[in-house]
C-alpha positions in Angstrom: 95.0 -14.3 11.0 96.9 -11.0 10.9 100.6 -10.7 11.7 99.6 -7.8 14.0 97.8 -10.2 16.3 100.8 -12.5 16.4 103.1 -9.6 17.2 100.6 -8.5 19.9 100.6 -12.0 21.4 104.5 -12.1 21.4 104.9 -8.6 22.9 102.3 -9.4 25.6 104.2 -12.5 26.6 107.4 -10.5 26.9 105.7 -7.7 28.8 104.4 -10.3 31.3 108.1 -11.0 32.2 108.3 -7.6 33.8 105.5 -8.2 36.3 106.4 -8.6 40.0 105.1 -12.1 40.2 107.4 -13.4 37.4 110.7 -11.6 37.9 111.4 -13.2 41.4 111.0 -16.6 39.8 114.3 -16.1 38.0 116.5 -17.4 40.9 114.0 -20.2 41.6 114.5 -21.4 38.0 118.3 -21.2 38.2 118.3 -23.1 41.6 116.1 -25.8 40.1 118.3 -26.4 37.1 121.6 -26.2 39.0 122.8 -29.7 39.7 123.7 -30.8 43.2 127.2 -31.8 42.1 128.0 -28.2 41.2 127.6 -28.7 37.4 125.5 -25.7 36.5 124.9 -26.8 32.9 121.6 -28.8 32.8 121.9 -29.9 29.1 119.3 -29.2 26.5 116.5 -31.6 27.1 115.3 -30.5 30.6 115.2 -26.8 29.8 113.2 -27.4 26.7 110.8 -29.6 28.6 110.5 -26.9 31.2 109.5 -24.4 28.5 107.1 -26.9 27.0 105.4 -27.2 30.4 104.8 -23.4 30.4 103.6 -23.4 26.8 101.3 -26.4 27.3 99.7 -24.9 30.4 98.9 -21.6 28.8 97.7 -23.2 25.6 95.2 -25.3 27.4 93.4 -22.1 28.2 93.0 -21.2 24.6 92.0 -24.7 23.6 89.4 -24.9 26.4 87.9 -21.5 25.2 87.8 -22.7 21.6 86.2 -26.1 22.5 83.6 -24.6 24.8 82.4 -21.8 22.6 83.2 -22.9 19.0 83.8 -20.5 16.1 80.4 -18.8 16.1 80.3 -18.5 19.9 83.6 -16.8 20.2 82.4 -13.5 18.8 79.4 -13.3 21.1 81.7 -14.4 24.0 84.0 -11.5 23.4 81.2 -8.9 23.2 79.0 -10.3 25.9 78.5 -7.3 28.3 78.7 -9.5 31.4 81.9 -11.1 30.3 83.4 -7.7 29.8 82.2 -6.4 33.1 83.6 -9.5 34.9 87.0 -9.0 33.2 86.9 -5.3 34.2 86.3 -6.4 37.8 89.2 -8.8 37.6 91.5 -6.1 36.4 90.5 -3.9 39.2 91.1 -6.6 41.7 94.6 -7.3 40.3 95.3 -3.5 40.3 94.4 -3.3 44.0 96.6 -6.3 44.7 99.6 -4.6 42.9 98.9 -1.4 44.9 99.0 -3.4 48.1 95.4 -2.6 49.0 94.1 -6.2 48.6 95.7 -9.6 48.9 94.9 -12.0 46.1 97.0 -15.1 46.7 97.8 -17.4 43.8 96.3 -20.9 44.1 99.2 -22.1 46.3 97.7 -25.4 47.1 97.6 -26.4 43.5 101.0 -24.8 42.9 102.6 -26.6 45.9 101.1 -29.9 44.8 102.6 -29.5 41.4 105.9 -28.5 42.9 106.0 -31.6 45.2 105.1 -33.7 42.1 108.0 -32.2 40.2 110.5 -32.9 43.0 109.0 -36.3 43.9 110.2 -37.8 40.6 113.8 -38.9 40.0 116.2 -35.8 40.3 117.1 -34.5 36.9 114.3 -36.3 35.1 112.4 -35.0 32.1 109.0 -35.4 33.9 110.2 -33.2 36.7 111.2 -30.4 34.3 107.9 -30.6 32.5 105.9 -30.4 35.8 108.1 -27.6 37.0 107.2 -25.6 33.9 103.5 -26.1 34.8 104.2 -25.1 38.4 105.9 -21.9 37.2 102.9 -21.0 35.2 100.5 -21.5 38.2 102.6 -19.4 40.5 102.7 -16.5 38.1 99.0 -16.5 37.4 98.2 -13.4 39.6 100.2 -11.2 37.3 99.8 -13.0 34.0 96.0 -13.5 34.1 95.2 -9.9 33.0 97.5 -10.2 30.0 96.1 -13.7 29.1 92.5 -12.6 29.5 93.0 -9.6 27.2 94.7 -11.7 24.6 91.9 -14.4 24.6 89.2 -11.8 24.2 91.1 -10.1 21.4 91.5 -13.6 19.8 87.7 -14.2 19.9 87.1 -13.0 16.4 85.3 -16.1 15.0 88.1 -18.6 14.4 88.5 -21.4 16.9 92.2 -21.6 16.1 93.1 -18.0 17.1 92.9 -18.5 20.9 95.1 -21.6 20.6 97.6 -20.0 18.3 97.6 -16.8 20.4 98.3 -18.7 23.6 101.1 -20.7 21.9 102.8 -17.5 20.6 102.3 -15.7 24.0 103.6 -18.6 26.1 106.5 -19.2 23.8 107.7 -15.6 24.1 107.0 -15.8 27.9 109.0 -19.1 28.3 111.9 -18.4 26.0 114.0 -16.2 28.4 113.6 -18.8 31.2 114.7 -21.6 28.9 117.8 -19.6 28.0 118.5 -19.0 31.7 118.0 -22.7 32.4 120.6 -23.5 29.7 123.1 -20.9 31.1 122.4 -20.5 34.8 125.5 -18.3 35.3 123.7 -15.5 33.4 121.7 -14.8 36.5 124.5 -12.7 37.9 124.0 -10.1 35.2 120.3 -9.5 36.1 119.1 -6.6 38.3 118.1 -7.5 41.8 114.6 -6.9 43.2 114.4 -3.6 45.1 112.5 -0.3 45.2 112.2 -0.4 41.4 110.0 -3.5 41.7 107.4 -1.5 43.8 107.4 1.3 41.3 106.8 -1.2 38.5 103.9 -2.8 40.5 102.2 0.6 40.8 102.7 1.4 37.1 101.4 -1.9 36.0 98.4 -1.4 38.4 97.6 1.8 36.6 97.8 0.0 33.2 95.3 -2.6 34.6 92.9 0.1 35.6 93.1 1.5 32.1 92.3 -2.0 30.7 89.4 -2.3 33.1 87.9 1.0 31.8 88.3 -0.4 28.2 86.3 -3.5 29.1 83.5 -1.4 30.7 83.4 0.6 27.5 82.9 -2.7 25.6 79.8 -3.4 27.7 78.7 0.2 27.2 78.7 -0.2 23.4 76.6 -3.4 23.6 74.1 -2.1 26.2 73.9 1.4 24.8 74.7 3.4 27.9 76.5 6.1 26.1 78.7 6.9 29.1 82.1 5.4 28.3 82.5 7.2 25.0 85.7 7.7 23.0 86.4 11.0 24.8 85.6 9.5 28.2 88.2 6.8 27.6 90.8 9.2 26.4 90.3 11.5 29.4 90.5 8.5 31.8 93.7 7.2 30.2 95.2 10.6 30.1 94.5 11.0 33.9 96.1 7.6 34.6 99.2 8.7 32.7 99.4 11.8 34.8 98.9 9.7 37.9 101.9 7.6 36.8 104.0 10.7 36.3 103.0 12.0 39.7 103.9 8.7 41.4 107.3 8.6 39.6 108.0 12.2 40.7 107.1 11.4 44.4 109.3 8.3 44.3 112.1 10.2 42.8 112.0 12.9 45.5 112.6 10.3 48.1 115.8 9.2 46.4 117.2 12.6 45.6 118.6 13.1 49.1 120.4 9.7 49.1 122.0 9.6 45.6 120.5 12.2 43.4 117.9 11.9 40.6 118.7 9.2 38.1 118.4 10.0 34.4 116.1 7.1 33.7 113.6 8.5 36.3 113.5 11.8 34.5 113.0 10.0 31.2 110.1 8.0 32.6 108.4 11.1 34.1 108.8 12.9 30.8 107.4 9.9 28.8 104.4 9.7 31.1 103.6 13.4 30.7 104.0 13.2 26.9 101.7 10.1 26.9 99.1 12.1 28.8 99.3 15.0 26.4 99.2 12.8 23.3 96.0 11.0 24.6 94.4 14.3 25.4 95.1 15.6 21.9 92.7 12.9 20.6 89.8 14.6 22.4 89.4 16.7 19.2 87.7 14.1 17.0 89.4 15.6 13.9 92.6 14.2 15.2 93.0 10.5 14.9 95.3 8.5 17.2 96.0 5.8 14.6 98.1 3.7 17.0 95.2 3.2 19.4 92.0 3.9 17.4 91.3 0.2 17.3 90.9 0.1 21.1 88.6 3.2 21.3 84.8 3.3 20.8 83.8 4.8 17.5 83.6 8.6 17.4 80.1 8.5 15.9 77.1 7.2 17.9 75.9 3.6 17.1 72.5 4.5 15.6 70.7 3.9 12.3 72.3 5.8 9.5 75.5 6.3 11.6 78.6 7.6 9.9 81.9 5.7 10.7 84.0 8.9 10.7 84.5 12.4 9.5 83.4 13.1 5.9 82.0 9.6 5.2 78.6 8.8 3.6 75.5 7.4 5.4 75.3 3.8 6.6 72.2 1.7 7.2 72.7 -0.1 10.5 71.5 -3.7 10.9 69.1 -3.3 8.0 70.2 -5.5 5.2 66.7 -5.8 3.5 66.5 -2.0 3.6 69.9 -1.8 1.9 68.8 -4.2 -0.9 65.7 -2.2 -1.4 67.7 1.0 -1.7 70.1 -0.7 -4.1 67.2 -1.7 -6.4 65.8 1.8 -6.3 69.1 3.5 -7.2 70.7 0.8 -9.4 73.7 0.5 -7.1 75.6 -2.2 -5.4 75.5 -2.9 -1.7 78.7 -2.7 0.4 78.2 -4.9 3.5 80.4 -4.3 6.5 80.2 -7.4 8.9 81.5 -5.9 12.1 81.5 -6.3 15.9 81.1 -4.1 18.9 84.4 -5.2 20.4 86.3 -6.0 17.1 89.5 -4.0 17.3 90.4 -4.6 13.6 86.9 -3.4 12.7 87.4 -0.2 14.7 90.8 0.4 13.1 89.4 0.1 9.6 86.5 2.4 10.3 88.6 5.0 11.9 91.7 5.1 9.7 90.7 3.6 6.3 87.0 4.4 5.8 87.5 8.0 7.0 90.1 8.8 4.3 88.7 11.1 1.6 89.7 8.8 -1.3 88.2 5.7 0.4 85.1 7.7 1.4 84.6 8.9 -2.2 84.7 5.3 -3.5 82.3 4.1 -0.8 79.8 6.8 -1.7 79.2 4.8 -4.9 77.6 2.0 -2.9 74.6 1.6 -0.7 76.3 1.1 2.7 75.1 -1.6 5.1 76.7 -2.2 8.5 75.8 -5.5 10.2 76.9 -6.3 13.8 77.2 -10.0 14.4 78.4 -10.2 18.0 75.7 -8.3 20.0 73.2 -9.7 22.4 69.9 -10.5 20.7 68.2 -12.4 17.9 69.0 -9.8 15.2 72.8 -10.3 15.8 72.5 -14.1 15.8 70.6 -13.9 12.5 73.2 -11.7 11.0 76.0 -13.9 12.1 74.2 -17.0 10.7 73.7 -15.1 7.4 77.4 -14.4 7.3 78.4 -17.9 8.0 75.9 -19.4 5.5 76.7 -17.1 2.7 80.5 -16.7 3.1 81.5 -19.8 5.2 83.1 -17.8 8.0 82.2 -15.7 11.0 85.6 -14.0 11.2 85.5 -10.2 11.6 85.9 -7.9 9.8 84.4 -9.1 6.5 83.5 -6.8 3.7 81.2 -7.9 0.9 79.9 -6.3 -2.2 76.4 -7.6 -3.1 74.0 -7.0 -6.0 70.5 -5.7 -5.4 69.2 -9.2 -5.7 71.6 -10.5 -2.9 74.3 -12.2 -5.1 77.9 -11.9 -4.0 80.0 -9.8 -6.3 83.3 -9.6 -4.2 84.6 -10.1 -0.7 87.5 -8.6 1.3 88.5 -10.3 4.6 90.4 -8.8 7.5 92.4 -5.6 8.0 94.6 -3.8 5.5 96.9 -0.9 6.2 97.1 -0.1 2.4 94.3 2.2 1.3 95.1 1.5 -2.3 94.4 -2.2 -1.8 91.0 -1.5 -0.4 90.1 1.0 -3.1 91.2 -1.5 -5.7 88.8 -4.1 -4.2 85.9 -1.6 -4.4 86.8 -0.5 -8.0 87.0 -4.1 -9.3 83.6 -4.9 -7.8 82.0 -1.9 -9.6 83.8 -2.8 -12.8 82.4 -6.4 -12.6 78.9 -4.9 -12.2 79.3 -2.7 -15.3 80.6 -5.6 -17.3 77.7 -7.8 -16.3 75.1 -5.4 -17.5 
């Protein structure tokens, strides 16, 4: 499990705090923990149990996903085109809700039942605080569901523990500020009050959710082979959304100028949106790599037999491991096997930023290159996943293996690395072992 995934889970939890469904819950939290006798210091136990209720409720989602699909099924779940299309539809519904075009009420019956349960117990009890944490989670589901759904899909990389750990990290980051507020209720006075900025935030988050919906459709496109939502198509769409955000901020700012002038933070936000649009558009030239987001973009090269993972890289044999072994026997070379996935973000990042480097490409050219997808829809993908699990004891992606021409494992490299020298060293050591064994 990479530290990058843990950072993503934590930052996603913190980002969820800015959503319009969550921020208004701040005064509700303070009111709940303020004692009737005027003592506004609730002690340590109840705030911690309140946070535990939030963490436990979110984590059940990850645990349920892991239990239902298992380690091998998580990869196929993440890349299933219908799952991705359903997630895209959900993001569009949430975006329309934030724009005010569609009402998507939270499950108030369930939330109200939990709230009544929390207040039906003895005032100040531990059970009430625990249930209140679960209630808080349910009432914020409209805005947190897109973040949670994205994280769960990204976690589906072949390890049953990743969705659980991801949800624990996400919900801990999400709950921590509220636990602090529950411990020190007077700090509420220093927080900004809801106002016009909240509506602006709703629209901007709605645009982000449209961008996420497009990404999920592109995942389905990769598996189904439409060839419509390509790398450039995504960059164009995301750049247009950034321009739309800048235009909305400018229109909102014009309405405030007559009252109190244009705030500096508004100018900064407009400039940031314009710069983001320009930066995304600069990636339309495939020679320019946007390293920060390449993991979330479709590969620049088409997914076809003998496809190249990037500029200046050698030829790959796609989903043809027997053919790779035959080529290795004919050329007296080793086989480099890339176990990858259509929706594997770490796989895309390695292919776009490590494999495309001239020094790495030169080293890879010494091997017969075989790329095996394990998360697609069809028998061939299930066989390749079963081969990975049987041979290497894992279905986690990405996994890189160097094999001899007779199918024996020479070396393996698991996961993502940001150090090209480390990856080159792995390839060099594998070739050195081959020479020594002759």
